[in-house]
C-alpha positions in Angstrom: 26.7 20.4 26.2 24.4 20.7 23.4 22.9 17.5 21.7 24.6 16.6 18.6 21.9 16.3 15.8 22.4 13.8 13.0 20.7 15.9 10.2 20.6 12.8 7.6 18.9 10.7 10.3 16.4 13.3 11.0 15.5 13.9 7.4 15.0 10.0 7.1 13.0 10.1 10.1 10.6 12.7 8.6 10.5 10.8 5.3 9.4 7.7 7.3 6.8 9.8 8.9 5.6 11.0 5.8 5.1 7.6 4.5 3.0 6.4 7.3 0.8 9.6 7.1 0.2 9.2 3.3 -0.4 5.5 3.6 -3.1 6.4 6.5 -4.7 9.6 5.1 -3.5 10.1 1.6 -1.2 13.2 0.3 -3.8 15.8 1.3 -3.8 14.6 4.9 0.1 14.7 5.1 0.3 18.4 6.2 3.5 19.5 7.6 2.1 19.8 11.3 0.8 16.0 11.0 4.3 14.9 9.8 6.1 16.8 12.5 3.7 15.2 15.2 4.2 11.9 13.6 7.9 12.1 13.8 7.7 13.5 17.4 8.9 16.9 16.3 7.8 20.4 16.9 6.0 21.9 13.9 8.5 24.5 13.1 11.6 21.7 13.5 10.7 20.7 9.8 11.7 23.9 8.2 15.4 23.6 8.2 15.2 20.3 6.5 12.2 20.7 4.3 10.9 24.3 4.0 7.8 23.1 1.9 5.8 20.0 1.7 6.9 19.9 -2.1 10.4 19.5 -1.1 9.6 16.9 1.3 7.7 14.9 -1.2 10.8 15.2 -3.6 13.1 13.9 -1.1 10.6 11.0 -0.2 10.4 10.0 -3.7 14.1 9.9 -4.2 14.4 8.0 -1.1 12.0 5.5 -2.1 13.7 4.9 -5.5 17.0 4.8 -3.7 15.6 2.1 -1.3 14.4 0.3 -4.1 17.4 0.2 -6.1 19.4 -1.0 -3.0 17.2 -4.0 -2.6 17.7 -4.7 -6.3 21.2 -4.4 -6.3 21.3 -6.9 -3.1 19.0 -9.6 -5.0 20.3 -9.3 -8.3 24.1 -9.3 -7.3 26.0 -12.5 -9.1 22.8 -13.1 -11.1 22.3 -12.3 -15.0 19.6 -12.9 -17.6 16.0 -14.2 -16.9 17.1 -14.8 -13.0 18.3 -11.3 -12.5 15.4 -9.8 -14.5 12.8 -11.7 -12.3 14.6 -10.7 -9.1 14.6 -7.0 -10.2 10.9 -7.2 -10.9 10.0 -8.8 -7.7 11.8 -6.0 -5.7 9.6 -3.4 -7.7 6.3 -5.1 -7.4 4.2 -3.9 -4.5 4.2 -7.7 -2.8 4.0 -6.8 1.0 3.0 -3.8 3.1 6.3 -1.9 2.9 6.4 -1.7 -1.0 2.5 -1.0 -1.2 3.2 2.3 1.1 6.1 3.0 -1.2 3.7 2.6 -4.1 1.5 5.3 -2.0 4.5 7.8 -2.1 5.2 7.4 -5.6 1.7 7.8 -7.0 1.2 11.5 -5.6 4.6 12.3 -6.7 3.7 11.3 -10.5 0.4 13.4 -9.7 2.6 16.6 -8.9 5.2 15.8 -11.8 2.2 16.3 -14.5 2.6 20.1 -13.6 6.1 20.3 -12.3 8.9 19.9 -14.7 11.5 19.4 -12.0 9.6 16.5 -10.7 8.9 15.3 -14.3 12.5 15.3 -15.0 13.3 13.2 -11.7 10.6 10.7 -12.8 12.1 10.3 -16.4 15.5 10.0 -15.3 14.5 7.3 -12.6 12.5 5.5 -15.3 15.3 5.5 -17.8 17.7 4.0 -15.5 15.4 1.1 -15.0 14.6 0.6 -18.5 18.4 0.4 -18.9 18.5 -2.2 -16.2 15.7 -4.2 -17.7 17.2 -4.2 -21.1 20.5 -5.3 -20.1 18.9 -8.2 -18.1 16.8 -9.0 -21.2 19.9 -9.0 -23.6 21.7 -11.4 -21.3 18.8 -13.7 -21.3 18.5 -13.4 -24.8 22.2 -14.1 -25.2 21.9 -17.1 -23.1 18.7 -18.4 -25.0 16.2 -17.9 -22.1 14.3 -15.2 -24.4 12.8 -16.2 -27.6 10.3 -13.9 -28.3 10.4 -12.1 -31.7 9.9 -8.8 -30.4 12.4 -6.0 -29.9 14.0 -5.9 -26.2 13.3 -2.3 -26.0 9.8 -3.0 -26.5 9.7 -5.8 -24.1 11.4 -3.6 -21.4 8.7 -1.0 -22.0 5.9 -3.6 -21.4 7.5 -4.9 -18.5 8.2 -1.4 -16.9 4.5 -0.6 -17.5 3.3 -3.6 -16.1 5.4 -2.9 -12.7 4.1 0.6 -12.5 0.5 -0.4 -13.3 0.9 -3.0 -10.5 1.9 0.0 -8.2 -1.2 2.0 -9.2 -3.4 -1.1 -8.5 -1.7 -1.6 -5.1 -1.8 2.0 -4.0 -5.6 2.4 -4.7 -6.5 -0.9 -3.0 -7.9 -1.2 0.5 -5.2 -1.0 3.3 -5.3 -4.6 3.8 -4.7 -5.8 0.3 -1.3 -6.9 -0.8 -2.3 -10.0 -2.8 -3.0 -9.1 -6.3 -1.5 -12.0 -8.2 1.2 -9.8 -9.4 4.1 -12.5 -9.0 2.1 -14.9 -10.8 1.4 -12.4 -13.5 5.2 -11.6 -13.9 5.9 -15.4 -14.3 3.2 -15.8 -16.6 4.9 -12.8 -18.7 8.4 -14.0 -18.4 7.2 -17.6 -19.6 5.7 -16.0 -22.8 9.1 -14.4 -23.5 10.9 -17.9 -23.3 8.2 -19.4 -25.8 
């Protein structure tokens, strides 16, 4: 009897293999052959799932974004205002090896998005969703008296998002063993300024 293949599970195995290769060798080292070997598949086995490395990178970015959003939903559930905003930011910041590796997936995706309209649109939609969430938490915090800064919440949201993305760049470009950049303390310092 033929083995039943779970195609979604196989795609995720390939994405996980892609992360490991990119984290170790960079995007250029992540050839389809290397990814197949890392995942324990024959080289040709990738084609039905990801015809090109480009389609695999797009899927990997979407998977990273969705995974981060699942974590965010878990940690912000039942919270609002400043507490929810801080929890949101801590899930995006590259504070451990897993999130540093996620940053190493995101950075090459951004590089490709510079000259690829479809990837640029995926990035813009993802960041627009995060900005909406940040603005919502800021509005709740302001309503509760937790934010007193005389700066529009849209500007604050943009600053905060840029800080989170900058932290991802710093982590992605760091030596492999680095995960402590003081990002959590920087975040807390910024949020304290909003309450001043």
